[in-house]
N, CA, C and O atoms as CSV, one atom per row, in Angstrom:
chain,resi,resn,atom,element,x,y,z
A,1,MET,N,N,16.651,-0.144,-93.385
A,1,MET,CA,C,17.258,1.080,-93.827
A,1,MET,C,C,17.307,2.100,-92.691
A,1,MET,O,O,18.188,2.960,-92.673
A,2,GLY,N,N,16.395,2.017,-91.766
A,2,GLY,CA,C,16.375,2.960,-90.666
A,2,GLY,C,C,17.516,2.762,-89.692
A,2,GLY,O,O,17.977,3.725,-89.079
A,3,ARG,N,N,17.983,1.533,-89.537
A,3,ARG,CA,C,19.055,1.270,-88.583
A,3,ARG,C,C,20.402,1.787,-89.079
A,3,ARG,O,O,21.254,2.150,-88.267
A,4,SER,N,N,20.603,1.825,-90.343
A,4,SER,CA,C,21.891,2.258,-90.855
A,4,SER,C,C,22.066,3.775,-90.772
A,4,SER,O,O,23.171,4.274,-90.990
A,5,ARG,N,N,21.024,4.502,-90.467
A,5,ARG,CA,C,21.114,5.960,-90.398
A,5,ARG,C,C,21.176,6.470,-88.959
A,5,ARG,O,O,20.917,7.645,-88.703
A,6,GLY,N,N,21.521,5.581,-88.017
A,6,GLY,CA,C,21.698,6.009,-86.650
A,6,GLY,C,C,20.411,6.132,-85.860
A,6,GLY,O,O,20.400,6.739,-84.790
A,7,GLN,N,N,19.338,5.572,-86.362
A,7,GLN,CA,C,18.070,5.626,-85.648
A,7,GLN,C,C,17.927,4.361,-84.823
A,7,GLN,O,O,17.868,3.256,-85.362
A,8,LYS,N,N,17.872,4.534,-83.504
A,8,LYS,CA,C,17.723,3.368,-82.643
A,8,LYS,C,C,16.242,3.201,-82.325
A,8,LYS,O,O,15.581,4.144,-81.892
A,9,SER,N,N,15.735,2.006,-82.540
A,9,SER,CA,C,14.316,1.773,-82.311
A,9,SER,C,C,14.054,1.069,-80.985
A,9,SER,O,O,12.914,1.056,-80.520
A,10,ARG,N,N,15.078,0.483,-80.362
A,10,ARG,CA,C,14.837,-0.217,-79.110
A,10,ARG,C,C,15.290,0.634,-77.926
A,10,ARG,O,O,16.048,1.590,-78.093
A,11,ASP,N,N,14.830,0.286,-76.756
A,11,ASP,CA,C,15.165,0.961,-75.502
A,11,ASP,C,C,14.723,2.412,-75.474
A,11,ASP,O,O,15.383,3.247,-74.856
A,12,LYS,N,N,13.631,2.720,-76.124
A,12,LYS,CA,C,13.115,4.089,-76.066
A,12,LYS,C,C,12.464,4.381,-74.720
A,12,LYS,O,O,12.341,5.538,-74.319
A,13,ASN,N,N,12.047,3.322,-74.022
A,13,ASN,CA,C,11.282,3.499,-72.793
A,13,ASN,C,C,12.175,3.727,-71.571
A,13,ASN,O,O,11.686,4.201,-70.546
A,14,LYS,N,N,13.450,3.410,-71.650
A,14,LYS,CA,C,14.314,3.456,-70.469
A,14,LYS,C,C,14.455,4.874,-69.905
A,14,LYS,O,O,14.458,5.047,-68.686
A,15,ALA,N,N,14.567,5.860,-70.743
A,15,ALA,CA,C,14.784,7.222,-70.263
A,15,ALA,C,C,13.533,7.808,-69.625
A,15,ALA,O,O,13.637,8.738,-68.825
A,16,SER,N,N,12.367,7.296,-69.953
A,16,SER,CA,C,11.139,7.887,-69.452
A,16,SER,C,C,10.564,7.159,-68.233
A,16,SER,O,O,9.507,7.549,-67.738
A,17,LEU,N,N,11.234,6.112,-67.738
A,17,LEU,CA,C,10.734,5.406,-66.571
A,17,LEU,C,C,10.958,6.250,-65.323
A,17,LEU,O,O,12.022,6.853,-65.179
A,18,PRO,N,N,9.986,6.310,-64.421
A,18,PRO,CA,C,10.155,7.128,-63.222
A,18,PRO,C,C,11.132,6.478,-62.247
A,18,PRO,O,O,11.234,5.254,-62.165
A,19,GLN,N,N,11.839,7.317,-61.520
A,19,GLN,CA,C,12.764,6.837,-60.498
A,19,GLN,C,C,12.039,6.794,-59.165
A,19,GLN,O,O,11.320,7.730,-58.818
A,20,VAL,N,N,12.223,5.709,-58.411
A,20,VAL,CA,C,11.561,5.533,-57.126
A,20,VAL,C,C,12.507,6.020,-56.025
A,20,VAL,O,O,13.652,5.572,-55.968
A,21,PRO,N,N,12.060,6.922,-55.155
A,21,PRO,CA,C,12.927,7.368,-54.055
A,21,PRO,C,C,13.258,6.224,-53.103
A,21,PRO,O,O,12.485,5.276,-52.968
A,22,LYS,N,N,14.420,6.321,-52.440
A,22,LYS,CA,C,14.860,5.242,-51.547
A,22,LYS,C,C,13.890,5.018,-50.401
A,22,LYS,O,O,13.708,3.882,-49.963
A,23,ASN,N,N,13.261,6.083,-49.905
A,23,ASN,CA,C,12.364,5.907,-48.772
A,23,ASN,C,C,11.054,5.231,-49.162
A,23,ASN,O,O,10.291,4.836,-48.279
A,24,MET,N,N,10.773,5.087,-50.436
A,24,MET,CA,C,9.549,4.423,-50.874
A,24,MET,C,C,9.805,2.973,-51.290
A,24,MET,O,O,8.860,2.211,-51.494
A,25,LYS,N,N,11.076,2.593,-51.417
A,25,LYS,CA,C,11.393,1.219,-51.779
A,25,LYS,C,C,11.250,0.328,-50.562
A,25,LYS,O,O,11.536,0.750,-49.442
A,26,SER,N,N,10.809,-0.901,-50.772
A,26,SER,CA,C,10.702,-1.846,-49.657
A,26,SER,C,C,11.824,-2.866,-49.775
A,26,SER,O,O,12.330,-3.123,-50.867
A,27,ASP,N,N,12.201,-3.434,-48.661
A,27,ASP,CA,C,13.259,-4.431,-48.672
A,27,ASP,C,C,12.737,-5.837,-48.920
A,27,ASP,O,O,13.521,-6.786,-48.957
A,28,GLY,N,N,11.433,-5.988,-49.088
A,28,GLY,CA,C,10.856,-7.288,-49.393
A,28,GLY,C,C,10.508,-8.114,-48.173
A,28,GLY,O,O,10.076,-9.258,-48.311
A,29,ASN,N,N,10.686,-7.564,-46.980
A,29,ASN,CA,C,10.361,-8.294,-45.763
A,29,ASN,C,C,8.936,-7.952,-45.336
A,29,ASN,O,O,8.718,-6.999,-44.588
A,30,ASP,N,N,7.981,-8.724,-45.808
A,30,ASP,CA,C,6.580,-8.523,-45.452
A,30,ASP,C,C,6.082,-9.682,-44.609
A,30,ASP,O,O,5.008,-10.224,-44.870
A,31,VAL,N,N,6.836,-10.058,-43.622
A,31,VAL,CA,C,6.517,-11.216,-42.796
A,31,VAL,C,C,5.905,-10.740,-41.485
A,31,VAL,O,O,6.457,-9.878,-40.801
A,32,GLU,N,N,4.768,-11.311,-41.153
A,32,GLU,CA,C,4.154,-10.985,-39.866
A,32,GLU,C,C,4.739,-11.899,-38.798
A,32,GLU,O,O,4.959,-13.087,-39.035
A,33,PHE,N,N,4.988,-11.337,-37.625
A,33,PHE,CA,C,5.607,-12.094,-36.551
A,33,PHE,C,C,4.829,-11.834,-35.275
A,33,PHE,O,O,4.550,-10.687,-34.925
A,34,SER,N,N,4.487,-12.900,-34.592
A,34,SER,CA,C,3.779,-12.779,-33.329
A,34,SER,C,C,4.657,-13.351,-32.226
A,34,SER,O,O,5.014,-14.529,-32.254
A,35,GLN,N,N,4.998,-12.520,-31.266
A,35,GLN,CA,C,5.865,-12.950,-30.166
A,35,GLN,C,C,5.183,-14.009,-29.302
A,35,GLN,O,O,5.858,-14.840,-28.694
A,36,GLU,N,N,3.852,-13.987,-29.244
A,36,GLU,CA,C,3.126,-14.928,-28.393
A,36,GLU,C,C,3.208,-16.357,-28.902
A,36,GLU,O,O,3.239,-17.289,-28.098
A,37,ILE,N,N,3.246,-16.558,-30.222
A,37,ILE,CA,C,3.241,-17.918,-30.760
A,37,ILE,C,C,4.614,-18.336,-31.287
A,37,ILE,O,O,4.724,-19.354,-31.970
A,38,ALA,N,N,5.654,-17.571,-30.984
A,38,ALA,CA,C,6.997,-17.893,-31.464
A,38,ALA,C,C,7.591,-19.042,-30.658
A,38,ALA,O,O,7.443,-19.096,-29.437
A,39,ASP,N,N,8.258,-19.949,-31.343
A,39,ASP,CA,C,8.934,-21.023,-30.643
A,39,ASP,C,C,10.433,-20.697,-30.552
A,39,ASP,O,O,10.866,-19.626,-30.977
A,40,GLN,N,N,11.207,-21.614,-30.004
A,40,GLN,CA,C,12.630,-21.346,-29.771
A,40,GLN,C,C,13.378,-21.123,-31.085
A,40,GLN,O,O,14.271,-20.279,-31.143
A,41,ALA,N,N,13.035,-21.854,-32.124
A,41,ALA,CA,C,13.703,-21.683,-33.413
A,41,ALA,C,C,13.443,-20.293,-33.992
A,41,ALA,O,O,14.334,-19.684,-34.585
A,42,ASP,N,N,12.219,-19.796,-33.818
A,42,ASP,CA,C,11.899,-18.450,-34.294
A,42,ASP,C,C,12.712,-17.400,-33.545
A,42,ASP,O,O,13.208,-16.447,-34.146
A,43,LEU,N,N,12.846,-17.575,-32.247
A,43,LEU,CA,C,13.593,-16.611,-31.449
A,43,LEU,C,C,15.079,-16.623,-31.813
A,43,LEU,O,O,15.715,-15.570,-31.861
A,44,GLU,N,N,15.632,-17.811,-32.069
A,44,GLU,CA,C,17.034,-17.904,-32.476
A,44,GLU,C,C,17.244,-17.277,-33.846
A,44,GLU,O,O,18.240,-16.589,-34.071
A,45,ALA,N,N,16.314,-17.511,-34.760
A,45,ALA,CA,C,16.419,-16.922,-36.097
A,45,ALA,C,C,16.322,-15.404,-36.032
A,45,ALA,O,O,17.028,-14.700,-36.753
A,46,GLN,N,N,15.457,-14.908,-35.175
A,46,GLN,CA,C,15.321,-13.468,-35.014
A,46,GLN,C,C,16.601,-12.863,-34.426
A,46,GLN,O,O,17.016,-11.781,-34.841
A,47,ALA,N,N,17.215,-13.536,-33.486
A,47,ALA,CA,C,18.465,-13.057,-32.899
A,47,ALA,C,C,19.587,-13.054,-33.931
A,47,ALA,O,O,20.379,-12.114,-33.986
A,48,ARG,N,N,19.658,-14.114,-34.757
A,48,ARG,CA,C,20.677,-14.145,-35.808
A,48,ARG,C,C,20.455,-13.042,-36.830
A,48,ARG,O,O,21.415,-12.427,-37.293
A,49,ALA,N,N,19.212,-12.787,-37.185
A,49,ALA,CA,C,18.912,-11.730,-38.156
A,49,ALA,C,C,19.280,-10.362,-37.601
A,49,ALA,O,O,19.822,-9.523,-38.320
A,50,ASN,N,N,18.989,-10.136,-36.328
A,50,ASN,CA,C,19.347,-8.858,-35.714
A,50,ASN,C,C,20.861,-8.685,-35.664
A,50,ASN,O,O,21.367,-7.591,-35.915
A,51,ALA,N,N,21.582,-9.743,-35.345
A,51,ALA,CA,C,23.038,-9.665,-35.307
A,51,ALA,C,C,23.605,-9.389,-36.694
A,51,ALA,O,O,24.548,-8.612,-36.837
A,52,ALA,N,N,23.041,-10.014,-37.703
A,52,ALA,CA,C,23.499,-9.778,-39.071
A,52,ALA,C,C,23.215,-8.343,-39.498
A,52,ALA,O,O,24.047,-7.716,-40.153
A,53,ASN,N,N,22.059,-7.823,-39.135
A,53,ASN,CA,C,21.738,-6.441,-39.472
A,53,ASN,C,C,22.697,-5.470,-38.800
A,53,ASN,O,O,23.085,-4.472,-39.407
A,54,GLN,N,N,23.083,-5.742,-37.567
A,54,GLN,CA,C,24.025,-4.873,-36.868
A,54,GLN,C,C,25.399,-4.920,-37.518
A,54,GLN,O,O,26.077,-3.897,-37.610
A,55,ARG,N,N,25.821,-6.110,-37.975
A,55,ARG,CA,C,27.114,-6.212,-38.660
A,55,ARG,C,C,27.097,-5.421,-39.955
A,55,ARG,O,O,28.075,-4.747,-40.281
A,56,VAL,N,N,26.007,-5.493,-40.693
A,56,VAL,CA,C,25.918,-4.763,-41.956
A,56,VAL,C,C,25.912,-3.259,-41.699
A,56,VAL,O,O,26.562,-2.505,-42.423
A,57,ARG,N,N,25.201,-2.829,-40.699
A,57,ARG,CA,C,25.141,-1.394,-40.389
A,57,ARG,C,C,26.496,-0.876,-39.939
A,57,ARG,O,O,26.866,0.251,-40.269
A,58,SER,N,N,27.250,-1.687,-39.186
A,58,SER,CA,C,28.555,-1.228,-38.727
A,58,SER,C,C,29.565,-1.156,-39.876
A,58,SER,O,O,30.496,-0.352,-39.822
A,59,ARG,N,N,29.399,-1.971,-40.900
A,59,ARG,CA,C,30.303,-1.919,-42.058
A,59,ARG,C,C,30.036,-0.709,-42.933
A,59,ARG,O,O,30.957,-0.178,-43.554
A,60,LYS,N,N,28.790,-0.267,-42.991
A,60,LYS,CA,C,28.444,0.880,-43.845
A,60,LYS,C,C,29.004,2.183,-43.312
A,60,LYS,O,O,29.262,3.105,-44.087
A,61,LYS,N,N,29.198,2.280,-42.011
A,61,LYS,CA,C,29.656,3.550,-41.417
A,61,LYS,C,C,31.136,3.745,-41.538
A,61,LYS,O,O,31.664,4.762,-41.087
């Protein structure tokens, strides 16, 4: 009977959830990297990742 009178019982929590500022969000990259123990594959992967990041940054501007 409560639903037919316009009373919504679900999703009450959505409006009260706190918003996280962009500077506090993490991108999920929690990988430790040591230049001393890196092999050639690691260096190539790092170069590809840097190139991809530069392409993404240039598209945003």
